C-alpha positions in Angstrom: -3.3 6.7 21.5 -2.0 5.3 18.9 -0.9 7.1 15.7 -1.2 6.1 11.6 1.7 4.5 11.0 2.9 4.0 7.4 7.1 1.9 7.7 6.3 2.3 4.2 5.3 4.4 1.2 2.3 4.5 0.0 1.1 2.8 -3.2 2.1 6.0 -5.9 0.5 6.2 -9.0 4.2 8.3 -10.2 6.3 4.9 -9.8 4.0 2.9 -11.7 5.4 2.9 -15.2 8.9 1.7 -13.2 6.3 -0.9 -11.1 5.0 -2.3 -14.6 8.4 -2.5 -15.7 9.6 -4.6 -12.8 6.5 -6.3 -12.6 7.0 -7.5 -16.5 10.3 -8.6 -15.7 9.7 -11.0 -12.9 6.9 -12.6 -14.9 9.1 -12.9 -18.5 10.8 -14.9 -16.2 8.9 -17.7 -14.6 7.3 -17.6 -18.4 11.2 -18.6 -19.7 11.3 -21.5 -17.3 8.0 -22.7 -18.3 8.8 -22.6 -21.4 12.1 -24.8 -20.6 9.8 -26.9 -18.8 8.1 -27.6 -22.2 11.0 -28.1 -23.8 12.0 -31.1 -21.7 8.7 -32.3 -21.5 9.0 -33.1 -25.3 12.2 -34.1 -25.3 11.1 -36.8 -23.1 7.9 -37.3 -25.2 5.2 -36.6 -22.5 2.6 -35.5 -23.3 2.2 -32.1 -25.8 1.7 -29.0 -24.1 -1.3 -26.5 -24.8 1.1 -24.5 -26.8 2.4 -27.2 -29.0 -1.2 -27.3 -29.4 -1.6 -24.2 -30.9 -4.0 -23.7 -33.2 -2.3 -21.1 -35.4 0.1 -22.4 -38.2 4.3 -21.5 -37.5 4.5 -17.5 -39.0 1.4 -16.6 -37.5 2.5 -17.2 -34.4 5.9 -15.6 -35.0 4.5 -12.5 -35.4 2.6 -13.1 -32.6 5.6 -13.4 -30.4 7.0 -10.8 -31.9 5.1 -7.6 -32.4 3.7 -9.0 -28.4 7.1 -8.9 -26.8 8.2 -5.7 -28.7 4.9 -3.5 -27.5 5.7 -5.1 -23.8 9.1 -4.0 -23.5 8.4 -0.3 -24.8 5.3 0.0 -22.9 6.8 1.2 -19.4 8.3 3.3 -21.9 6.0 4.8 -22.9 3.5 5.3 -19.7 6.6 7.6 -18.9 6.2 9.7 -21.3 2.5 9.7 -20.9 2.8 10.0 -16.8 5.6 12.9 -18.0 2.9 15.0 -20.1 0.2 14.7 -17.8 2.9 15.9 -15.2 2.0 12.8 -12.7 6.0 11.5 -12.8 7.5 12.2 -9.7 11.3 14.0 -9.5 12.6 10.2 -7.8 11.3 8.1 -11.4 13.6 8.3 -14.2 11.9 10.4 -17.1 12.4 11.9 -20.4 13.2 15.3 -21.7 11.1 16.8 -24.7 8.1 18.6 -24.9 6.7 16.3 -28.5 5.4 13.4 -27.8 7.6 11.6 -29.7 10.9 13.4 -28.2 11.7 11.2 -25.4 11.5 8.1 -27.8 14.0 9.6 -30.4 16.2 11.1 -27.7 16.7 7.5 -25.7 17.1 5.9 -29.8 19.6 8.7 -29.6 21.7 8.0 -26.4 21.6 4.0 -26.5 24.6 3.5 -29.4 26.9 5.7 -27.3 26.0 2.9 -24.1 28.5 0.0 -23.9 27.3 -3.3 -25.5 26.6 -5.5 -22.2 24.3 -2.6 -21.2 22.9 -1.7 -23.8 21.4 -5.6 -24.1 20.6 -6.1 -20.5 18.5 -2.5 -21.2 16.9 -4.1 -24.3 18.1 -7.6 -25.5 17.2 -9.1 -21.9 13.8 -7.2 -21.5 12.5 -7.9 -25.4 13.9 -11.4 -25.0 12.1 -11.7 -22.1 9.0 -10.6 -23.0 9.1 -12.3 -25.7 8.5 -15.9 -23.5 6.5 -14.3 -21.9 4.3 -14.0 -24.9 4.7 -17.2 -26.5 3.3 -18.6 -23.1 0.2 -16.2 -23.6 -1.0 -17.3 -27.3 -2.5 -20.5 -26.3 -4.1 -19.0 -24.0 -5.2 -15.7 -26.2 -6.2 -18.4 -29.0 -8.6 -20.8 -26.3 -10.1 -17.2 -25.0 -11.8 -16.5 -28.0 -13.1 -19.7 -28.1 -14.9 -19.0 -24.9 -18.3 -18.1 -24.3 -19.1 -15.8 -21.7 -23.2 -17.8 -21.8 -20.5 -21.0 -20.6 -19.4 -19.3 -18.0 -21.7 -17.2 -16.5 -23.5 -21.0 -16.4 -21.0 -22.8 -14.2 -20.9 -19.6 -12.2 -24.3 -19.4 -11.5 -24.4 -23.9 -10.2 -21.0 -22.5 -8.2 -23.2 -20.0 -6.7 -26.3 -23.0 -6.0 -23.8 -25.2 -4.9 -22.2 -22.8 -2.3 -25.8 -22.2 -1.5 -26.7 -25.5 -0.7 -23.5 -26.9 1.1 -24.1 -24.6 4.2 -21.4 -22.1 4.0 -23.6 -19.3 4.4 -24.2 -20.3 8.3 -20.3 -20.3 9.6 -20.7 -16.1 8.6 -23.0 -16.4 11.8 -19.8 -16.5 14.1 -19.5 -13.1 13.3 -22.5 -12.3 15.6 -20.6 -13.9 19.1 -17.7 -10.9 18.7 -20.7 -8.3 18.3 -22.6 -9.9 21.6 -19.4 -10.1 23.2 -16.6 -7.6 22.6 -17.0 -5.3 24.3 -16.7 -7.1 27.4 -13.0 -8.2 26.2 -11.8 -5.3 24.6 -10.6 -1.4 26.6 -13.1 0.9 28.0 -10.7 4.2 27.3 -13.3 6.7 25.8 -11.8 8.2 22.8 -10.7 4.7 22.1 -14.2 3.3 21.5 -14.4 3.7 17.4 -10.6 2.8 17.0 -11.3 -0.9 18.6 -14.5 -1.3 17.5 -13.7 -1.3 13.9 -10.3 -3.6 14.6 -12.6 -5.5 16.2 -15.1 -5.9 13.2 -12.5 -6.0 11.3 -10.5 -9.3 12.8 -13.3 -10.9 12.5 -14.8 -10.5 9.0 -11.0 -11.0 7.7 -11.1 -14.8 9.8 -14.3 -16.2 8.1 -14.6 -14.4 5.1 -10.6 -15.7 4.3 -10.9 -18.9 5.3 -14.4 -20.6 4.3 -12.9 -18.5 1.1 -10.3 -20.7 0.5 -11.9 -23.5 2.4 -14.6 -23.5 -0.5 -12.6 -22.9 -3.5 -9.7 -25.5 -2.6 -12.1 -28.6 -1.8 -14.4 -27.4 -5.2 -12.7 -28.6 -8.4 -11.5 -31.8 -6.6 -14.5 -33.0 -5.6 -15.8 -32.8 -8.1 -13.2 -34.9 -9.9 -13.3 -37.5 -6.9 -17.3 -37.9 -7.3 -16.4 -38.3 -11.5 -19.4 -34.9 -11.5 -16.8 -32.7 -14.0 -17.2 -35.5 -17.0 -21.1 -34.3 -17.1 -19.8 -30.6 -18.0 -15.7 -31.8 -19.9 -17.8 -33.8 -22.3 -19.4 -31.6 -23.8 -17.7 -27.7 -26.4 -16.6 -26.1 -23.2 -13.5 -25.9 -22.4 -11.8 -26.8 -19.9 -10.8 -22.7 -18.5 -14.4 -21.6 -18.8 -14.1 -24.6 -15.6 -12.1 -21.7 -13.5 -13.5 -19.0 -14.5 -17.0 -19.7 -13.7 -15.7 -21.8 -11.0 -14.0 -17.6 -9.8 -17.1 -15.9 -10.8 -19.8 -18.1 -8.6 -17.8 -18.0 -5.3 -16.6 -14.3 -5.6 -20.5 -13.2 -6.2 -21.7 -15.2 -3.5 -19.1 -13.8 -1.2 -18.9 -9.9 -2.3 -22.8 -10.5 -1.0 -22.3 -11.7 2.3 -19.7 -8.6 2.5 -21.9 -5.8 1.4 -24.2 -7.2 3.9 -22.2 -7.7 6.6 -20.6 -4.3 5.9 -22.9 -2.3 6.3 -23.5 -4.4 9.0 -21.2 -4.3 11.5 -21.0 0.5 10.7 -24.5 0.3 12.3 -22.8 -1.3 14.9 -20.0 0.0 14.9 -21.7 3.8 15.1 -23.9 2.8 17.3 -23.6 5.5 21.1 -20.5 6.5 19.8 -18.4 8.0 22.7 -18.0 12.3 22.0 -14.2 11.8 22.9 -14.9 8.5 20.4 -16.4 11.1 17.9 -14.3 13.4 17.7 -10.8 11.5 17.5 -11.4 8.3 15.1 -15.1 9.3 13.2 -13.8 10.9 10.4 -11.8 10.5 7.6 -8.8 12.5 7.5 -7.8 13.8 3.1 -3.7 13.7 4.2 -1.4 15.6 2.1 2.6 14.3 3.5 5.5 16.5 2.4 9.0 15.1 3.1 11.1 14.9 5.8 14.4 15.4 6.6 16.2 15.9 10.5 19.2 17.9 11.3 21.1 16.1 13.9 18.9 12.9 14.6 19.7 11.5 18.1 19.6 8.3 19.2 17.2 7.1 22.2 18.3 3.1 22.3 14.4 2.3 20.5 15.7 -1.1 18.3 12.2 0.4 15.9 14.0 3.0 14.5 10.3 3.9 12.6 10.6 7.4 14.7 13.8 10.1 14.8 14.7 12.2 17.7 15.6 15.5 18.8 16.6 17.6 21.6 15.8 20.9 23.3 19.6 21.2 24.7 20.8 22.0 20.9 19.5 25.1 19.2 20.3 23.2 15.8 18.2 19.8 16.0 15.2 20.3 13.7 12.9 18.5 11.7 11.4 20.0 8.4 8.6 18.7 6.3 8.7 20.2 3.3 6.1 20.1 1.6 6.4 20.1 -3.0 2.2 19.9 -3.9 0.0 21.7 -1.5 -3.7 20.7 -1.9 -5.6 21.4 -4.6 -8.2 24.8 -3.1 -6.1 25.3 0.2 -6.2 28.6 -0.8 -10.0 29.0 -1.1 -9.9 27.4 3.0 -10.7 29.4 5.6 -9.0 28.0 8.1 -6.4 26.2 7.1 -4.6 23.4 9.3 -2.4 20.8 9.8 -1.9 17.7 12.4 0.7 16.0 13.9 1.3 13.1 16.1 4.5 13.4 18.1 6.5 10.8 20.5 7.8 11.8 23.6 10.7 10.1 25.0 11.6 11.3 28.9 15.1 11.3 30.9 13.6 13.1 33.1 9.9 13.5 35.0 9.4 17.0 34.0 6.3 18.4 35.4 3.4 16.6 36.2 0.2 17.3 33.3 2.5 19.2 31.3 3.3 17.9 28.0 7.2 18.7 26.3 6.7 22.6 24.1 7.4 22.8 21.0 7.8 25.9 18.4 6.1 25.4 14.5 7.9 27.7 11.9 5.9 27.6 8.8 6.9 30.1 5.3 6.1 29.4 2.0 8.3 30.3 -1.4 8.2 34.0 -0.5 9.7 33.6 3.0 13.2 35.5 3.0 15.3 34.8 6.2 17.2 38.4 6.2 13.9 39.7 7.1 12.8 37.9 10.3 13.7 40.6 12.1 10.7 43.1 10.6 8.3 40.1 11.0 9.1 40.1 14.8 8.1 43.6 15.4 5.7 43.6 13.2 4.0 40.8 14.9 4.1 42.1 18.3 2.4 45.4 17.3 0.0 42.9 15.6 -0.4 41.3 19.0 -0.9 43.8 20.3 -3.4 46.2 18.5 -5.9 42.4 18.2 -7.9 43.5 16.0 -11.6 44.6 17.1 -12.9 42.5 13.8 -10.8 39.4 14.4 -11.8 39.2 18.3 -15.3 39.8 17.9 -15.8 37.0 15.7 -13.3 34.6 17.9 -16.1 35.6 20.8 -19.2 35.1 18.9 -17.9 31.8 16.6 -16.0 30.2 19.4 -12.2 29.7 18.2 -9.9 28.7 20.3 -6.6 30.5 21.6 -5.1 29.3 18.4 -7.0 29.6 15.5 -7.7 33.9 16.7 -4.1 33.6 17.1 -3.7 32.6 13.5 -6.2 34.4 12.1 -5.1 37.8 13.6 -1.7 37.2 12.0 -2.8 36.7 8.2 -2.0 39.3 6.9 0.9 39.6 7.8 1.5 35.9 6.9 0.8 36.9 3.4 3.2 40.0 3.6 5.8 37.5 4.5 5.1 34.0 4.1 6.1 32.8 7.5 3.6 32.0 10.2 5.5 30.7 14.2 4.0 30.0 16.8 6.1 29.2 19.6 5.5 27.0 22.7 2.9 25.3 21.5 2.4 22.0 24.5 2.5 18.4 22.9 1.3 15.0 24.2 3.1 11.6 23.7 0.9 9.9 21.1 -1.9 12.0 21.1 -3.2 13.6 17.7 -3.3 17.6 18.3 -3.5 20.6 15.0 -1.8 23.9 14.7 -4.5 26.2 13.4 -2.2 28.1 9.9 -3.3 32.0 8.9 -5.1 31.6 5.3 -3.2 34.6 3.9 0.3 32.2 4.6 -1.2 30.4 1.3 -2.7 33.7 -1.1 1.1 34.9 -2.9 2.5 31.3 -3.7 1.0 31.9 -7.5 3.0 34.9 -7.5 6.1 33.6 -6.1 5.6 31.0 -8.9 6.0 33.7 -11.3 8.3 35.6 -10.8 10.2 32.3 -10.2 11.1 31.8 -6.6 12.4 28.1 -7.0 11.4 27.0 -3.0 9.4 25.3 -1.9 5.6 25.8 -1.8 5.6 25.0 2.3 7.8 23.8 4.7 6.9 23.2 8.5 9.9 23.2 11.0 9.5 22.2 14.7 12.1 22.5 17.6 11.9 21.3 20.8 11.7 24.1 23.7 12.1 21.6 26.3 15.8 21.3 27.1 16.0 17.5 28.8 13.1 16.0 26.6 13.7 14.1 23.1 10.4 14.8 20.2 10.2 12.0 17.5 8.5 12.1 14.7 8.1 9.7 11.5 7.5 11.5 8.2 4.0 10.8 8.0 3.5 11.8 11.6 2.4 15.5 10.2 0.6 16.8 7.6 -1.9 18.9 5.7 -5.5 18.5 5.8 -6.5 19.3 2.2 -10.0 19.9 3.7 -12.0 22.3 6.9 -11.6 20.6 10.0 -14.7 19.0 11.0 -15.5 19.4 14.5 -17.0 16.9 16.7 -16.3 14.0 13.3 -18.5 13.2 10.4 -21.2 10.4 10.5 -21.2 10.0 6.5 -17.7 10.8 5.5 -17.0 7.5 8.2 -19.0 5.6 6.5 -18.1 6.2 2.7 -14.9 5.2 4.5 -16.0 1.7 6.6 -16.8 0.6 3.4 -14.1 1.1 1.4 -12.2 -0.3 4.5 -14.5 -3.4 3.7 -13.0 -3.1 -0.4 -9.2 -3.8 0.9 -11.1 -7.1 2.2 -12.6 -8.2 -1.4 -9.6 -8.0 -2.5 -7.5 -10.7 -0.4 -11.2 -12.9 -0.7 -10.2 -12.7 -4.1 -6.3 -13.0 -4.1 -7.9 -16.4 -1.7 -9.8 -17.8 -4.3 -7.9 -16.8 -7.2 -5.0 -18.8 -5.4 -7.1 -21.8 -3.9 -8.7 -22.3 -7.6 -5.9 -22.5 -9.2 -3.9 -25.0 -6.6 -7.2 -27.3 -7.4 -6.4 -27.5 -10.6 -3.6 -30.4 -10.1 -3.8 -30.8 -6.2 -6.0 -32.3 -3.5 -8.6 -29.8 -1.5 -6.6 -30.5 1.5 -3.5 -29.8 0.1 -4.6 -26.7 -1.8 -5.6 -25.1 1.3 -2.7 -25.9 2.7 -0.7 -23.9 -0.6 -3.5 -21.1 0.1 -3.0 -20.5 3.5 0.6 -20.8 3.7 0.6 -18.3 0.5 -1.4 -16.5 2.9 0.7 -16.1 5.7 3.4 -15.5 3.8 2.6 -12.8 2.5 1.8 -11.9 5.8 5.2 -11.1 7.2 6.5 -9.9 3.4 8.8 -7.4 5.1 10.5 -10.6 7.5 10.6 -12.5 4.7 12.4 -9.4 2.3 14.8 -8.9 5.2 15.8 -12.2 5.9 16.7 -12.3 1.4 18.9 -9.1 1.5 20.9 -10.2 5.1 19.3 -8.2 6.9 18.2 -9.5 9.7 19.7 -9.3 13.0 22.7 -12.1 13.7 22.5 -13.7 10.6 21.0 -16.5 8.1 19.2 -19.3 10.0 22.1 -21.4 9.9 24.5 -18.7 11.7 22.1 -17.8 14.4 21.4 -21.9 15.2 24.8 -21.4 15.9 24.5 -18.2 18.3 21.4 -20.1 20.4 23.2 -23.4 20.5 26.3 -21.1 21.8 24.5 -18.9 23.7 26.2 -15.8 21.1 24.2 -13.4 21.9 23.6 -11.1 18.7 25.5 -8.8 18.0 28.4 -10.5 19.7 31.0 -10.9 15.8 31.8 -14.3 16.0 34.4 -16.7 15.5 35.4 -17.5 11.2 36.6 -20.7 12.1 35.1 -23.4 9.5 32.0 -23.9 10.8 31.2 -20.5 10.3 32.4 -19.9 7.0 30.4 -22.9 6.0 26.9 -21.5 7.4 27.3 -18.0 6.6 27.6 -19.2 2.5 24.6 -21.6 3.6 22.7 -18.6 4.3 24.2 -16.9 0.8 21.8 -19.7 -0.9 19.4 -19.7 1.3 19.1 -15.5 1.1 20.1 -16.1 -3.1 16.5 -19.2 -3.0 14.1 -16.5 -1.1 14.8 -14.1 -3.1 14.0 -15.4 -6.5 10.4 -16.6 -4.6 9.8 -13.5 -2.8 7.8 -12.9 -6.6 5.5 -16.1 -5.3 4.3 -13.7 -2.1 1.2 -11.6 -2.1 2.3 -8.2 -0.7 -1.0 -9.2 2.0 -0.3 -6.1 3.8 -0.6 -3.8 1.0 -4.2 -4.7 1.0 -5.6 -4.5 4.4 -7.2 -0.9 5.1 -8.0 -1.6 8.7 -5.7 0.9 9.9 -7.0 3.9 7.9 -10.0 3.5 9.0 -9.5 2.8 12.7 -7.6 5.2 13.0 -9.6 8.0 10.7 -8.0 9.0 7.5 -9.4 8.7 4.2 -9.0 5.9 1.9 -8.5 7.4 -1.9 -9.9 6.5 -5.0 -6.0 5.9 -6.1 -5.5 3.7 -3.5 -8.0 1.3 -4.1 -6.7 2.5 -8.0 -3.8 1.1 -7.5 -4.2 -1.7 -4.9 -6.6 -3.6 -7.6 -3.6 -3.0 -10.2 -1.5 -5.0 -7.8 -4.0 -7.4 -7.2 -4.6 -8.4 -10.8 -0.4 -7.7 -11.8 -0.4 -11.2 -8.9 -3.5 -12.8 -10.2 -2.9 -12.8 -14.1 0.3 -15.5 -13.4 -1.8 -17.5 -11.7 -4.6 -17.6 -13.5 -2.3 -19.1 -16.8 -0.6 -21.8 -14.5 -4.5 -22.8 -14.1 -4.9 -22.5 -17.6 -2.5 -25.3 -18.4 -3.0 -27.7 -14.6 -6.2 -27.6 -15.8 -5.4 -28.7 -20.1 -3.0 -31.0 -19.0 -4.8 -32.8 -16.0 -6.6 -36.0 -18.0 -10.6 -35.8 -16.4 -12.6 -36.9 -19.1 -10.7 -39.2 -22.4 -12.7 -37.3 -24.5 -9.9 -33.8 -23.9 
């Protein structure tokens, strides 16, 4: 079984102010380049740009630019104040101190004059200049929006909707039937992987169909109208050119959204039919996990190139994996059966016993635990297990509890007293999702400990390996707490809702493709627009590799260095002689890295919008994650819409425009 792998931290609401600040810096830089290009074109006496034809007076334009630039500059600080007041701010993000709403701004203002002039300019003046450049680019767009009418946009959207239907593009989606009819011939037949494989198969088929059809529709629509001269009928009317862009986008998005809704329900029925019992238990769920921070003491290297997991062994007693939970799920103290799930990787140095896993000790403690009382806890634990509370034993037999749950319930009063629980010799298998039942009493005295002023985290989970000759590998997201009661035999309703949430990720990517393709088609031909859109999309699929190239983290150096290694047969880990040719290649690679780093902001982060693994592995997609993904998509598409506004106005379509 494969577990949910997250090599990057998921999107978090706490980092939104910092993300907004970074986005404004990037967009402001591009806006400054646009203004410089417009200035050069004006010197060359070419056709005036849309900004130069702004209808407002000079004074009103300057007021708009200055005040908008100031507002955008202080916007991240205002968001930090709001996040701090709401308690959403993260400890790793720089925050302002103070209890009154104006105190953070006052403290920040007093701190600035004490800083160096260069640092002050970097922190304030440069962002202000970039934001004012962004405001200058926004000015003509804002004036154009005031002249737009949604009735005309709706009419153009309906026209695009009908044209797409007349072109019979909907027949292309019938190819999904081939996948649904013959997928089971080629997919693995392991029972517990049934849901996982079906989900990945149908999502892959829908992704290919939707993105290809969306790119073709959006790329060829406007160029074909210009080639057939049908667009002249529209632009000679009192219609803003940008209304054509919005109408095309809304029409295509509306049609593809309706098809996506229908196909999502159809594929959901296909996936949920005749689910095997093992698959129902493994994947037909929507777990709500709560993650902690991982610290591995003295981790070992087992030789894996993929450094996602860190390894400990039972041969050394001080090697531990410690998960610290600073925030617990709301209402976990009310759960009858709190549970933690985990998926560990096992690296064997010996064969071990046949059909036996690796044995692990779990030690869980809350903020009330005092390590000096370990002897008292051990003595009372042994006495409690020997007494075997009759009420709990009777209930365990009546409700068919597992031995693990019975053990946790017997020790629940002791966990409430000491704030500690220990489970020894838990058998763990490689890449299998397993669980440990936690005693409810472990969460009963957290409020008292907090009121007593305890600075310890609410919960810590310590994992130790007992098998001396084996290695146990874990990553940050390999162990988590469940925020809800564990469901036996799966939860079809929760899985169905989660499946539709996963389809929302495909919808986000479809909007991305339509937005970029329509923008490119305003100035490029249909074929070139399609190729540019696909190039950007596949660049977004490989964005992590491109980022590693830009940061110089690739093995063997940059592209030219690796070409030299390939030509001379030099291993990637072997240092090269510092010859003039190698030094020239290294300097060229550095210049290439700078160029790629600047272009990296133009590449969409497609991986963030792909939610297939969450559904396939049975993990809930939270509403916050969908919201932040939507915000990220809007932030990426907004500069493209601004570019479309300028491109469509600069293109000669009809003499009256």
